[in-house]
N, C-alpha and C positions, 0 to 999 in steps of 0.2 A: 522619553517614556515616563509615565507616572511612576514616582519612586516606590509607592506602595505596591503597585502591580509588578514593577521590576523586581522588588525584593521577593515578592511571592513567587514569581516565575523562577528566580534564581534558587530559592529554597526548594521548589519543586524539582528543578534539575538536579540539585544536590541529593534530594531524597531518592530520586530514581538512580542516580549514579552510585549511591551507597547500597543499593539493593541488588540481589541477583534473582531475577524473575525467571523461573522456569515453569512453563504452563503445565507440565505433568505433575507438579507439586502444588498447584493452586486450585482453589475452589472457584465456583462461578462468582460468588459475591466478591472474592478477592480480585478476580479479574476485572469486574465492573469498577471497583475502587481504583485499581491501577489505571484503567482505561481513562477515567474522567480526570485523573491527576496528570496524565501525560501532557507535556507542554504543547505538542503539535495539535492534539485534539482540542485543547483549550483555545488555541489560536483559531482553528477552523470554526469552532463554536462562536467565538467573538466576532469573526468576520460575518458569519451568517446573521447573528443577532443584530449587529450594527446596521447591516444592510436592510433587514426587514423593518427595523424601527425607523430608519431614515426614510425609506420609501413610504411607509405607512403614515408617518407624520405629515409628509408632503402630499399625501393623497394621490400617489402616482400609479397605483396598481391598475392593471388592465388585463384583458384576455391574452394579449401577446406575451405577457410574462408567464402565463401558464404554458403557452406553447414553447417558450424558451426553456422552461424547466423540463418539459417532457423531452425536448430534443437533447438536452444535456444528459438526462437520465438514459436516453436511448444510445447515444454515441459513446458514453463513458466505457461500457464493457468492451467496445471495439478498440478504443484508444488503449485501454489497459492491455488487451490481448496483443496488440501490435507492439507496444513498448516491452511487454513482458517477454514475448517470443523473440523479437528481432533486436532488442537493445540489451535487456538484462541478461538474456541467455546467449548473447553473442560472445565471441572471443576477442572483440576489438578493444573493449574498454580496459581490460587488464594488461593489454599490450602497450598501453600508453602511460608513461610516468605521470601525465597530467590527470588521467581519469582512473587510475588504479585505486586510489583511496576512495573515490566515489563509488566505484563498482563494488569494492569490498564491503562498504557500509550498507549500500542499498540492496545488495542481493547475495553476494558470496557468503557473508556471515550468517545470513538467514538460512541458506541451504546447508551450511556447515553445522549449524545447531538450530534446527527448525523450531524448537520449543523455547528458545530464549526470547522473551517478550521485549527485551531492550532493543533488539535489532529486527523485530518483526514489523514494527511500525515503519512506514516510509519516512525518510528524513525530511524534515520540514523545508530545508533549503533547496531540495530537489523536487519534492512533491507539489508544493504550493505554486512555484513558477510554472510547472507543467500543467496544473489545473487551469491556471490563468491563461496560458497560451492557447489551450484547446477549447476554452469556454467563452472567454470574453469577446473574441471576434464575432462569434455567433450572436451574442446578445447585442453587440454594437450594431451589427448589420440590420437587426430587426427593430431596435428601439433606442439607438444611441447609447449615451452613458448609463441611463437607467437600466436598459437591457443588459449592458455589460455587467453591471452590479448584480442584477438578478442571476445572470449566467454563472458568475463565479460563486455566488452564494449557493446555487444549486449544486455546483461542482464540489464545494467543500462538504456539503451535507451528504452527497453521495459518497465522497471519500470517507467520511466518518462511518457511514454504514459499511463500506467495504472493509475498513480497518477492524470494525467490531466483528464482522463475520469471519475475517481472517484470524482474529484472536480465538474465536470459538472453534475454528477448524483445528487449532493446535492444542486446545485445552483438553485435559483428561476428563472428558465430560461427554455424555451422550445427550444431545438436544432432544427435547420432547416433540418439537415441530419437525415434520417430515422434510420440509425444504432445507433446514439447517443440517439435518442428518445426511441428506443427499449431497449437498455441496461439500460437506466435510469429507465424505468418502472420496469424492473425485479429487479434492485438493491433496489429501494425504497420499494418494497414489502418485501425484506429481512429485511429492517430496521423498517418498520412500520406495517407489517402484521405478518410475521412469520420468525424468524431468523434461523429456522432449514432447510431452503432451499435457492436456488439461491445464492450459495457461490461464483460464478464467478464475475468478474468485467466487462471484455470485451468479454468473451467467456463463453457460458453456455452449451457447448457440454458435458463437464464432468458432469455437473448437470443432464443433460438429460440421460447420460449413467448410472449414479449411482442412478437415481430415486429421486433426490433432487430438480428437477426443477418444478416450478409452475408459472402459470400466474394468473391474476386477476379473470379469469373465472373458475379456478380449485377448488374454494371453500375451500381452506385451512383455518382452524380455526385461529382466531387471537390469537397469543401467549401472555400469561400473562408475559412472561419474555423477550419480544422483546427489552426492554430498559435496563434491568439489567443482561441479559444473565444467569439468574438463581442465581445470587448473591443477594439474598434477606436478610431480617432481620435475619432469622433463620441461614442462612449461615454466615452472618456477626458476629453472636455470636460465632460460632465455629472457624471462620477464620477471625479475625478482621482487618487484615493488610490493605486491600483495603479500608475499611470503615474509618480507621484512617487516611490514606493518603488523602482520599476524604475530610474529615473534615478539615485537615490542609491546603488544597489548596483553600478553600472557603473564 
């Protein structure tokens, strides 16, 4: 790694580690500043930038790349829905000593404290491989290695958009654009009403298709596990690893 870039990323990590970001206490400009300083967002941006510059210099752009980008943008909400519903909200990860730490970081902590910006972002070591796995094969099938590069670039750009929308959904701020107000309402119901629905972030088509969508007028009962995802004291006795990790970080 370039020593200058490495030092910069390390200082950014230390900057983030030394702060306690709670979105109910932040303004929109403060959120934007924190967002662009977050290491994972910077990595996504650099991947997309390097890919665009490389393909542009070599003059390799074609119509198929537009098609790849549109496919990635279309399937991303479905992939997120499936992962969010059947992996992040399953009870299997915390039952394994090997995956308990991962589950705690990528979802339990976020539901436990939905406004903590430090655990709102997806972890880079889990998010980036996931994006690569679900996008690069599509690009490879349509246009070889160039298509694969285009696909992962589209994937990280969509991820950046998702992450920013997710931040806005938890920020103590009323968006002026109706789209953002709408997705904010649906997502906050997922966090503060019932976690068994509204798994989307920017797109709730798949929730509607699979019967997991609800609005405030649908009278879904308030879930007793909305903040702990079912990992209660009884579960902690059987599978103590998340509880032990939680105690060690307080």
